[in-house]
C-alpha positions as CSV (number, residue, x, y, z in Angstrom):
1,M,245.2,-26.8,102.3
2,L,245.7,-23.6,102.4
3,Q,248.5,-23.3,104.6
4,N,250.3,-25.7,103.0
5,C,250.8,-23.9,100.0
6,R,252.8,-20.4,100.8
7,N,255.2,-19.2,103.0
8,W,253.1,-16.4,105.1
9,R,253.9,-13.3,106.1
10,E,254.8,-13.4,109.8
11,D,252.0,-11.4,110.8
12,S,249.6,-13.2,108.8
13,R,248.3,-10.0,106.5
14,M,247.1,-11.8,103.2
15,R,246.5,-9.0,100.1
16,I,243.6,-10.8,98.7
17,L,242.0,-10.4,95.0
18,W,238.0,-10.2,94.8
19,D,238.0,-11.0,90.6
20,F,234.0,-9.4,90.3
21,T,234.3,-9.0,86.4
22,F,231.4,-11.0,86.2
23,A,229.1,-8.7,87.8
24,S,227.6,-6.4,85.6
25,N,223.6,-6.7,86.1
26,G,221.4,-7.5,88.7
27,G,222.3,-9.5,92.0
28,A,225.6,-10.1,90.2
29,L,226.1,-6.0,90.3
30,A,224.2,-5.3,94.1
31,S,226.9,-7.8,95.2
32,L,229.6,-5.6,94.3
33,E,228.7,-2.9,95.2
34,D,227.4,-4.3,99.4
35,F,231.1,-5.5,98.9
36,I,232.0,-2.2,99.1
37,A,229.7,-0.6,101.9
38,F,231.1,-3.6,103.8
39,V,235.0,-2.4,102.7
40,R,234.0,0.7,103.6
41,D,233.0,0.3,106.2
42,N,235.0,-1.2,108.3
43,H,238.4,-0.2,108.6
44,D,239.9,-2.6,110.8
45,L,240.3,-5.2,108.5
46,K,242.9,-7.3,109.1
47,H,244.2,-8.1,105.0
48,E,244.1,-5.8,102.0
49,H,242.4,-6.0,99.7
50,V,242.5,-5.3,95.3
51,V,238.7,-5.5,93.5
52,L,238.8,-6.1,90.4
53,T,235.9,-5.3,87.6
54,S,234.4,-4.8,84.2
55,I,232.6,-1.8,84.6
56,P,233.2,1.2,86.3
57,V,232.0,1.4,89.9
58,R,232.1,4.6,91.9
59,A,234.1,3.9,95.1
60,D,234.5,6.5,97.5
61,E,236.3,6.6,101.2
62,L,237.3,3.1,100.7
63,T,240.4,2.5,103.3
64,K,243.8,2.6,102.4
65,N,244.0,-0.7,102.4
66,T,241.5,-1.6,99.0
67,K,242.7,-0.8,95.9
68,M,240.3,-0.8,92.9
69,L,241.3,-2.1,89.3
70,H,238.8,-1.8,86.8
71,I,239.6,-4.2,83.4
72,P,236.7,-3.7,80.5
73,C,235.2,-7.4,79.3
74,R,233.3,-5.7,76.1
75,N,233.0,-8.7,73.9
76,P,233.1,-12.3,75.0
77,L,237.5,-12.3,72.8
78,M,238.2,-9.4,75.2
79,R,236.8,-11.3,78.9
80,L,238.7,-14.8,76.6
81,V,241.7,-12.8,76.7
82,N,241.2,-11.2,80.1
83,F,239.9,-14.7,81.7
84,I,242.7,-16.5,80.5
85,F,246.1,-13.6,80.5
86,G,245.3,-11.6,82.6
87,L,244.4,-12.3,85.8
88,Q,247.6,-14.1,85.8
89,R,249.9,-10.6,85.1
90,I,247.4,-9.0,88.1
91,V,248.1,-11.4,90.4
92,K,251.8,-11.3,89.9
93,E,252.5,-7.0,89.7
94,E,250.1,-6.9,92.6
95,N,251.4,-9.4,94.5
96,I,248.4,-11.1,95.4
97,D,248.1,-14.2,98.2
98,Y,244.3,-15.0,97.6
99,V,241.8,-15.1,94.8
100,I,237.9,-15.0,95.7
101,Y,236.0,-15.3,92.9
102,P,232.4,-14.2,94.7
103,G,230.9,-15.2,90.9
104,G,231.3,-15.7,87.8
105,L,233.9,-18.9,87.1
106,P,237.4,-19.3,89.0
107,N,240.4,-19.4,86.7
108,P,242.5,-22.3,86.8
109,F,245.6,-21.2,85.1
110,V,246.3,-18.6,88.5
111,A,248.4,-21.1,90.6
112,K,247.3,-19.0,93.8
113,P,245.2,-20.3,96.9
114,F,241.2,-19.7,96.1
115,A,237.5,-20.0,97.4
116,F,235.2,-19.1,95.1
117,F,231.1,-19.0,94.9
118,V,228.8,-21.5,92.9
119,R,225.3,-19.2,92.6
120,Q,224.0,-21.0,89.7
121,A,221.3,-23.5,90.2
122,L,221.0,-23.9,86.1
123,Y,223.9,-26.4,86.2
124,F,221.9,-29.0,87.9
125,C,218.4,-27.5,87.1
126,E,216.1,-29.1,84.0
127,A,215.3,-25.6,83.0
128,L,219.0,-25.4,81.4
129,K,217.5,-27.6,78.3
130,Q,215.2,-24.5,78.0
131,M,218.4,-22.5,77.0
132,P,220.2,-22.7,73.2
133,L,222.1,-24.7,71.9
134,K,224.5,-21.9,72.9
135,S,224.1,-21.3,75.9
136,R,224.0,-25.5,77.3
137,V,227.0,-25.8,75.1
138,G,228.8,-22.7,77.9
139,F,226.9,-24.1,80.9
140,G,228.4,-27.6,79.9
141,L,232.0,-26.4,79.4
142,R,232.1,-23.8,83.5
143,K,230.2,-27.1,85.0
144,E,233.2,-29.4,83.9
145,I,236.0,-26.6,84.8
146,L,233.7,-26.2,88.4
147,K,234.5,-30.2,88.9
148,F,238.0,-29.4,87.8
149,V,238.6,-26.7,90.1
150,A,236.4,-27.6,93.0
151,K,239.2,-30.5,93.9
152,R,241.8,-27.6,94.4
153,A,239.6,-24.5,96.0
154,D,239.9,-24.5,99.7
155,V,236.3,-23.0,99.9
156,I,233.6,-23.1,97.9
157,F,230.6,-21.1,99.6
158,V,227.1,-20.9,98.3
159,Q,224.0,-19.3,99.5
160,T,221.3,-22.0,100.6
161,D,221.1,-26.1,101.8
162,F,219.4,-27.2,98.0
163,M,222.3,-25.2,96.5
164,K,225.0,-27.0,98.6
165,E,223.4,-30.5,98.2
166,R,223.7,-30.0,95.1
167,V,227.3,-28.8,95.0
168,Q,228.5,-31.6,97.1
169,S,227.1,-34.3,94.6
170,F,227.8,-32.9,91.8
171,F,231.2,-31.8,91.9
172,R,232.4,-33.5,95.2
173,P,235.4,-30.5,96.4
174,S,238.1,-31.7,98.5
175,G,237.5,-28.6,100.4
176,Q,235.0,-27.3,102.6
177,V,231.8,-26.4,101.3
178,V,229.5,-23.3,103.4
179,K,226.9,-22.5,103.2
180,I,226.7,-18.6,104.1
181,V,223.7,-16.3,105.8
182,W,223.1,-14.0,102.2
183,S,222.7,-10.7,102.5
184,V,222.7,-8.0,99.7
185,I,221.3,-5.7,101.9
186,N,222.2,-2.6,103.8
187,D,220.4,0.6,104.2
188,A,222.8,2.7,103.1
189,L,221.9,1.3,99.7
190,I,218.0,0.5,100.0
191,P,216.6,4.0,102.7
192,N,213.3,3.2,104.3
193,V,214.1,-0.9,104.0
194,R,211.3,-1.4,106.5
195,N,208.7,1.4,106.1
196,R,207.4,0.7,103.2
197,R,204.4,2.9,101.7
198,K,201.5,2.1,100.8
199,C,200.0,2.6,97.5
200,E,197.6,4.9,97.1
201,D,196.4,3.9,93.1
202,E,193.2,2.1,93.3
203,R,194.9,-0.3,90.7
204,L,196.7,-3.1,92.3
205,K,200.0,-2.8,91.5
206,F,202.3,-6.6,91.5
207,L,206.3,-6.4,91.1
208,Y,208.4,-8.7,89.2
209,V,212.1,-8.1,89.6
210,S,214.2,-10.2,86.8
211,L,216.0,-9.5,84.0
212,P,215.1,-11.9,81.2
213,N,217.7,-11.5,78.2
214,G,218.4,-14.9,77.3
215,R,216.5,-16.7,80.3
216,P,214.1,-18.4,79.1
217,Y,213.3,-19.9,82.4
218,K,213.1,-16.6,84.5
219,N,209.3,-17.6,83.4
220,H,207.3,-14.5,81.9
221,L,205.6,-16.5,79.6
222,N,203.5,-18.3,82.0
223,L,203.5,-15.4,84.9
224,L,202.1,-12.9,81.5
225,R,199.1,-15.9,80.4
226,G,198.3,-16.1,84.4
227,L,197.5,-12.0,84.5
228,R,195.1,-12.8,81.8
229,L,193.3,-15.3,83.7
230,A,193.1,-13.2,86.5
231,L,192.0,-9.7,84.7
232,D,189.3,-12.3,83.7
233,M,188.3,-13.1,87.2
234,G,187.6,-9.5,87.9
235,L,191.1,-8.9,89.3
236,D,191.7,-4.8,88.3
237,A,195.4,-5.0,88.3
238,E,198.6,-4.0,86.2
239,M,202.5,-5.6,86.3
240,I,205.8,-4.1,86.4
241,L,208.6,-6.1,85.2
242,T,211.7,-5.1,85.1
243,C,211.8,-5.2,80.8
244,P,213.8,-3.8,78.0
245,R,210.1,-2.2,76.6
246,I,210.0,-2.0,72.2
247,G,213.2,-1.6,70.3
248,E,215.8,-1.0,73.4
249,S,216.2,-5.6,72.6
250,R,216.8,-7.4,70.0
251,D,217.1,-10.8,72.3
252,K,215.0,-13.4,71.4
253,V,213.4,-13.9,75.0
254,V,212.5,-10.2,75.1
255,L,211.2,-10.1,72.1
256,T,208.5,-13.2,72.7
257,I,207.6,-11.8,76.2
258,H,206.4,-8.3,73.9
259,R,204.6,-10.5,71.8
260,E,203.1,-12.0,74.1
261,I,201.9,-9.1,75.9
262,E,200.5,-7.7,71.9
263,K,198.4,-11.6,71.6
264,L,196.9,-11.4,74.7
265,M,195.8,-7.8,75.1
266,L,197.9,-7.0,78.0
267,D,199.2,-3.2,77.2
268,N,197.2,-1.4,79.2
269,N,197.9,-4.0,82.4
270,V,202.0,-4.2,82.0
271,I,204.4,-2.1,82.8
272,L,207.6,-2.6,80.8
273,T,210.4,-0.4,83.0
274,G,213.7,-0.9,80.7
275,K,217.2,-1.0,81.8
276,L,217.2,1.0,84.9
277,S,219.8,1.5,87.5
278,R,220.6,0.0,91.0
279,E,218.8,2.2,92.3
280,A,216.0,3.3,90.4
281,T,215.0,-1.1,90.1
282,L,215.2,-0.3,94.4
283,A,212.6,1.7,94.5
284,L,210.0,0.4,92.6
285,Y,209.8,-2.4,95.4
286,D,208.5,0.8,97.3
287,K,205.6,1.9,94.8
288,A,204.2,-1.6,93.6
289,D,201.7,-3.6,96.2
290,I,202.9,-7.3,95.8
291,F,205.8,-8.9,94.7
292,V,205.7,-12.5,92.6
293,F,209.1,-14.4,91.6
294,P,208.2,-16.6,89.2
295,S,211.4,-18.5,88.5
296,I,211.5,-22.1,87.4
297,C,215.5,-22.3,88.4
298,E,217.2,-20.2,91.3
299,S,219.7,-20.9,93.3
300,F,219.5,-18.3,95.8
301,G,216.6,-15.3,94.8
302,V,218.3,-11.8,95.6
303,P,215.1,-10.4,94.8
304,L,213.6,-12.3,97.7
305,L,215.1,-11.3,100.1
306,E,214.9,-7.5,98.9
307,A,210.8,-7.4,98.4
308,M,211.6,-9.1,102.1
309,A,213.5,-6.3,103.8
310,Y,210.5,-4.2,102.2
311,G,207.4,-6.2,103.8
312,M,206.2,-6.7,100.6
313,P,203.8,-9.5,100.1
314,I,205.5,-12.2,98.3
315,L,204.2,-14.9,95.3
316,A,206.7,-17.3,94.6
317,S,207.5,-20.8,93.0
318,N,206.9,-23.8,94.8
319,L,210.7,-24.6,94.5
320,D,212.9,-26.2,97.6
321,V,214.8,-23.3,97.6
322,F,212.4,-20.5,97.3
323,R,210.6,-22.0,100.7
324,E,213.5,-22.3,102.6
325,V,214.8,-18.5,101.3
326,T,211.7,-17.1,102.6
327,N,211.2,-20.2,105.0
328,E,207.5,-20.2,103.6
329,A,206.5,-17.0,104.2
330,C,204.4,-16.2,101.2
331,L,202.2,-17.4,98.6
332,F,203.2,-20.7,96.0
333,F,202.5,-21.2,92.8
334,D,202.5,-23.8,90.1
335,S,205.4,-22.0,87.7
336,Y,204.0,-23.7,84.7
337,N,200.7,-23.8,85.1
338,P,199.0,-20.6,84.4
339,N,195.5,-21.1,86.1
340,D,197.0,-21.9,89.4
341,I,199.4,-18.6,88.4
342,A,195.7,-16.9,88.3
343,K,194.2,-18.6,91.1
344,V,197.4,-16.8,93.5
345,L,197.2,-13.3,91.6
346,V,194.0,-13.4,92.6
347,N,193.9,-14.7,95.6
348,S,196.7,-12.6,97.8
349,L,194.6,-9.3,98.1
350,A,193.0,-11.3,100.9
351,V,196.2,-12.1,103.0
352,R,198.3,-8.8,102.1
353,E,198.8,-7.4,105.0
354,E,199.4,-11.4,106.6
355,L,202.4,-11.9,104.1
356,S,203.7,-8.5,104.6
357,R,203.9,-8.9,108.4
358,K,205.6,-12.2,107.9
359,S,207.9,-11.0,105.1
360,K,209.3,-9.1,107.5
361,E,209.9,-10.7,110.6
362,V,212.2,-13.3,108.1
363,Y,213.8,-10.9,106.8
364,R,214.6,-9.7,110.4
365,S,214.9,-13.5,111.9
366,L,217.2,-14.8,108.8
367,Y,218.9,-12.1,107.2
368,S,219.7,-9.4,109.8
369,G,223.3,-8.7,111.0
370,K,225.9,-9.9,109.6
371,T,226.4,-9.1,106.0
372,I,227.4,-12.2,103.3
373,W,230.9,-10.5,103.0
374,E,231.8,-10.7,107.4
375,A,230.8,-14.3,107.0
376,V,233.0,-15.3,103.5
377,Y,235.6,-13.1,105.1
378,D,235.7,-14.9,108.9
379,S,235.7,-18.2,107.0
380,I,238.9,-17.2,105.0
381,S,240.6,-16.0,107.8
382,Q,239.3,-19.3,109.9
383,V,241.7,-21.2,107.0
384,N,244.5,-18.8,107.5
385,K,245.2,-20.1,110.8
């Protein structure tokens, strides 16, 4: 284990590298921003930190024990070069003792003790078969690398019992598999987190926060078909999607969504937000009435947590992981069945207040208190003892 890998400094003070080069959007970017807030707000952290990112990140008022490094990864070749050589150079130059990979792929070429997160459920999900051939090959390769590095890792962090069971079964790691209480919710990042106002518009607003680019498993098409059926049943509503507008993306999945909106004549009922900042995305939770999450494969679902933090009523796919994350405080539907989606959209109006109350209760009981990074920091410190 870790303590046998090197001679520790007398005061057991480590210099830890946090590799956030994977974080560019969505939940990954949210976790980076929350980590920066965690380091900024905790000036008595025991260890020194080097934070590695692939995009410029504002990091005001960091502690003197924290250093930010930016390595641009503009194309796949640059990412590969940095993956093989760049991290090794940084580990050596920065005198790193320990490496933590909060997401992405652990570097098997770096000869330092390490811990990593498994965030991607597609490794274990049938939805991978829907992905393009290039994506399937890439995931297959990454899965084999994870099997290899899992034998050397001190700790593998997961977000749910659902993921813990699969990691233990597929990777058979030699170290610990630790479930952490996942939270990227920070009052500084989400203002008025428990005081969501109700929309005054007569038309009901549903919201789905998810980037569809290259991800057919996000299931936008069945959601749109369900919305069309619900409108035909008399529902007066619109759907807000965090999806590129027409002309903003050539991604095949996005173009298919645009064609489906036109085919179903939903132009007046679907709002495409285009690319949004983290702050603008969070603001959507305060503008909508009901949150919908129709994805067919997730390891957790950060938007679910954000919606619960805002006390939003939630409708979600009938997945074991969503039942675990929400503690069943939402309405579930068959994500493959547009008729069932439509039925739940319509029926949600009668139970909005009850679902909102449950969301708040679950968030307060399960996700308040320690952030993810406190749990990770405590686990790493325990291994170092």
